[in-house]
N, C-alpha and C positions, 0 to 999 in steps of 0.2 A: 536028365537031371544034369547039373554043371557038374566037370570035373574039377579034380583038385586043384589041377595046372592052372583050370580058367580062376579059379578066387584067388592063387596064391599069386597069379600074375596081374590081377586089379587090384591087388592088397598093396604089390609093390609097386605098381605103377602111383596110388593114392600116395605112399610112402613117398618116393620119389619128387612130384608134384608139390608136397608140401616141403620137403627138404628145397626145393628150390625158391618157393614163393616166400619161407618164412624170413631168408636173409635181404627181400626186394620191400616186403612189408616193414621193417624195421629201417631202411635207408629212407623211408618215405621222411620228408620235409613234417613234422605236428608243429601246430601251434603253441604257442609259448605256456598255454594253460594245460598242454600235453594232450586234447583232446583234438580229435579229427573232425570235423563237420561235413558230413555227406552232401548237404546242401550247398555252404559254402562253396566245395571244390567242383560243384556240380554246375553254378554260378557263374566260376572262374573259368570252368571249360566253354560253356555256351556263350559265353560274351569274349572271347579268344576267336570264336568263329564268326565275328559279327566286324565289320567296316569301323575304326573310329570315330567317324561321324554320322554314325547310327546308332550306335550304344543306348545313347539318351532315349531313343525313341521307344524301343523294343523293353516291355517287360522282363525282369528277372524272371531264374525258374522260379525261386520260392515265391513269387509276388503272385505267380500263375498259380502255383499249387496252395495257396493263401486262398487266391478268388475260390478257387474249385471248391476249397474247405468251408467256405460261407456261405457258397450258394450250396452244397451239399446241407449245411445246417438250416437254410433257410426251406428247403425241401422238407426236411424232417421237420420244423414247426410247422409247415402248412396242410402236412398229413396229420399233426398230432391236435391240431384245429378242427380238421375234419373229424376227426375221432371224437373228441371231445364237445363236439356242435350237435351228434348226433345223440351224444349220451348225457348232456348234460341235463336237459326238458325232464326228460328219466329219473335222472338221480336229484335233481331236486337245485341242482348249484346255481340253475340260472332258470329263472320263472318263465314259462311257457307264455308263447305269444298269445292274448287271446285277442279273437277276430269277433 
């Protein structure tokens, strides 16, 4: 069983970390719209690590995520076509192939 002292210590630590993190979070610069876009921040951090002469050669993090998302959608479409291909002749949606 967890002692009361440990629970109080964990709660005090959580409050302390929150108290330290809140001023730091409010000090971060936000775009003009007031919303912080995590993907643009990630793009800028990744771009800062690449030498200037090679920055145009590599895709951005956002571009890579979009590519991955498109690949997943194509895979889902392919799976859907496999399922509808099996069910279509049974349901009469597509005429069955006659030999």
